[in-house]
C-alpha positions as CSV (number, residue, x, y, z in Angstrom):
1,M,5.4,15.9,-22.8
2,N,2.6,18.4,-23.3
3,N,-0.2,19.3,-21.0
4,A,-2.8,17.3,-23.0
5,I,-0.9,14.0,-22.5
6,L,-0.4,14.7,-18.8
7,T,-4.0,15.6,-18.3
8,A,-5.2,12.4,-20.0
9,K,-2.8,10.3,-17.8
10,L,-4.0,12.1,-14.6
11,L,-7.6,11.6,-15.6
12,A,-6.9,7.9,-16.1
13,L,-5.3,7.8,-12.6
14,V,-8.1,9.7,-10.9
15,E,-10.8,7.6,-12.6
16,G,-9.2,4.3,-11.5
17,K,-8.0,3.1,-14.9
18,E,-4.3,2.6,-13.9
19,T,-2.8,-0.5,-12.4
20,P,0.1,-0.3,-9.9
21,E,2.5,-1.7,-12.5
22,S,1.4,0.6,-15.3
23,W,1.5,3.7,-13.1
24,L,4.9,3.0,-11.6
25,S,6.3,2.2,-15.1
26,W,4.9,5.4,-16.6
27,W,6.2,7.4,-13.6
28,S,9.7,6.0,-13.9
29,D,9.8,6.7,-17.7
30,H,8.5,10.3,-17.3
31,E,9.8,11.4,-13.9
32,S,12.4,13.9,-15.1
33,E,9.9,15.5,-17.6
34,L,7.3,15.8,-14.8
35,E,9.8,17.5,-12.5
36,T,10.3,20.3,-15.0
37,L,6.6,20.5,-16.0
38,L,5.0,20.6,-12.5
39,S,5.7,22.8,-9.5
40,R,7.7,21.1,-6.8
41,G,4.6,20.7,-4.6
42,E,2.6,19.1,-7.4
43,F,5.4,16.9,-8.3
44,L,5.9,15.6,-4.8
45,R,2.1,15.0,-4.3
46,L,2.0,13.1,-7.5
47,K,5.1,11.1,-6.9
48,P,4.3,7.5,-5.9
49,C,5.7,6.6,-2.4
50,K,7.7,3.5,-1.8
51,H,5.6,1.1,0.2
52,A,5.3,-2.6,0.8
53,F,1.6,-2.6,-0.1
54,K,0.8,-2.6,-3.8
55,W,-2.0,-0.1,-3.8
56,V,-0.7,2.6,-1.5
57,P,1.4,4.4,-4.1
58,L,-1.6,4.7,-6.4
59,L,-3.8,6.0,-3.6
60,G,-1.4,8.8,-2.8
61,S,-0.8,9.7,-6.4
62,Q,-4.5,9.7,-7.1
63,K,-5.0,12.4,-4.5
64,G,-2.2,14.5,-6.0
65,A,-3.6,14.1,-9.5
66,A,-7.0,15.2,-8.3
67,G,-5.5,18.3,-6.9
68,I,-3.7,19.1,-10.1
69,L,-6.8,18.5,-12.2
70,E,-8.9,20.6,-9.9
71,K,-6.4,23.4,-10.0
72,S,-6.5,23.3,-13.8
73,G,-10.3,23.4,-13.9
74,T,-10.6,19.9,-15.4
75,S,-13.8,18.1,-14.4
76,F,-13.4,14.5,-13.2
77,E,-15.0,11.9,-11.1
78,I,-12.7,10.3,-8.5
79,S,-12.9,6.5,-8.3
80,G,-12.8,4.6,-5.0
81,L,-11.2,1.5,-6.6
82,Y,-7.7,2.2,-5.2
83,Q,-9.1,2.7,-1.6
84,E,-11.1,-0.5,-1.9
85,Q,-8.0,-2.5,-3.2
86,Y,-5.9,-1.0,-0.4
87,E,-8.4,-2.0,2.3
88,R,-8.7,-5.5,0.9
89,E,-4.9,-5.8,0.8
90,L,-4.7,-4.5,4.4
91,D,-7.3,-7.0,5.6
92,E,-5.4,-9.9,3.9
93,F,-2.2,-8.7,5.6
94,C,-3.9,-8.4,9.0
95,Q,-5.3,-11.9,8.7
96,A,-1.9,-13.3,7.7
97,Q,-0.4,-11.5,10.8
98,K,-3.0,-13.0,13.0
99,Q,-2.2,-16.5,11.7
100,I,1.5,-15.9,12.3
101,Q,0.9,-14.7,15.8
102,A,-1.4,-17.7,16.6
103,E,1.2,-20.1,15.2
104,R,3.9,-18.5,17.3
105,K,1.7,-18.6,20.4
106,R,1.0,-22.3,19.8
107,H,4.6,-23.0,19.3
108,S,5.7,-21.2,22.4
109,R,3.1,-23.0,24.5
110,L,4.4,-26.4,23.3
111,H,7.9,-25.3,24.0
112,I,7.0,-24.2,27.5
113,R,5.1,-27.4,28.2
114,S,7.9,-29.6,27.1
115,Y,10.3,-27.6,29.3
116,T,8.1,-27.7,32.4
117,D,7.5,-31.5,31.8
118,S,11.2,-32.2,31.9
119,T,12.1,-29.9,34.8
120,Q,12.5,-31.9,38.1
121,N,10.8,-29.3,40.2
122,S,7.9,-29.0,37.9
123,P,4.4,-29.2,39.3
124,R,3.5,-31.4,36.3
125,L,6.2,-33.8,37.3
126,W,4.8,-33.9,40.8
127,Q,1.4,-34.7,39.5
128,K,2.7,-37.8,37.7
């Protein structure tokens, strides 16, 4: 791989033209080449992290790519797409967690109520 191909790929990443699947696929195909072509620090900043969220690896790699392009003097305009996608994904995750917690709370209340109703020394039983 030469510097022109790498620069084009880094520009696509910084400008928000990559998808998580395309970036991870390209990275896995070219990781060994990049390790020899880039310094250790640049390589590690560009390397996508393993994460449960889909957009976090691109967000980290985008910052690394911006640093590499800036160092080489290449002009670029950084896209906020990956940050927006990450924030949307995080919001969806938080909403799902809230629903799970609400369901657990409701379930535990029902369980406690059924237990206190069947206990002989329960105030609810005394009320009946």
